[in-house]
N, C-alpha and C positions, 0 to 999 in steps of 0.2 A: 560606769562600767556595768556590763550585764551581770545580773545576779548569779548566773550559772558559771561565770568565768572567775576563777580565783587567782590572786597574785601568788608568786612564790612564797611570800611571807605568810599569807593565809594558809597555804598548803602545808608549810612547815608547822605552823601552830596546830593544824588539823591532825597531822600524823603524830606530832608530839603528844597530843591529847589522847588520840585513839590507840596508838601503839608506841609508848614511850621507850620500851626496852630493846626492840630489835635494832640491829646495826643500820645506821643511815649512811655513814661515810667510813671508808677504809682507805688507809694510805700508808706507804712505806716511810719509815723514819729510822735512820741509823741501822739499816739492814733488818729492821723488825717492822712488822705490820702493826699499826695502831688502829683501833676501832672506836667510833663515836656513835652513840645511840641518838635517836631523835631527841630524847630528853636532854642529853649533854649538849647537843648543838643548840637547842632552844634556850638553855641556860646561858650558853656563851653569847648568843644574840642579845639577850636581856642585859647581861653584864656590860657588853660593849656599848649598848644603847645608853645605859645608866651612866657610864663613864663620860660619854659625849655630852649628855644632858647636863651633867654636873659641871662641865667646863663652861656652860652658858655661852656657847658660840652664837653670834648673831645670825639671823636668817640670811641665807645666801653664802654662808661660809663654805670654803672649799676644803674638803677633807680628802687626803690621799692615803692609799694603802700600799705599802711595799711588802710584797709577799711572794713566795714561790707559788707555783700552781698547786694549791693545796686546799684543805678544808677551810683555811682562813678566808679564801675568796668567797666561798659559800656563806660563811658566817658574816663576813663584812657586807656582802650584797643584801642579805636578809636584814642585818642591823641597819643599814643605810635606809631601807624602806621604812623600818620602824621609827627611826630618828626623824626622818622627813615628815612622816604622818603625825608624830607627836608635836612637831613644831607648827604644822600647817593644817592638820585635820585629816580625817580618813579619806577624803576625796582628792588628796594631793596628786598632782600629775608629776610623775617622776620621769625625767628624760635620761636616757642611757646612751 
């Protein structure tokens, strides 16, 4: 991958590091808006990644997500990249 092109996970970590407190995601829930900062989303990505790594799934395992169209999709997509890279290395090719 070219040095000047960043993955969504790399960009998440960049903005989490540079501006952790501004709101990154906003969504309605039970007729109320909830807000998540860059730091909160980064933390959620790391927690989900740690959970999957603790399960010791073998390489090639299929992991599914059942979710509404919400922040969970963004968190899972970022987490998936982090999990694959932790199992295969930073140059892993991720097919979507």
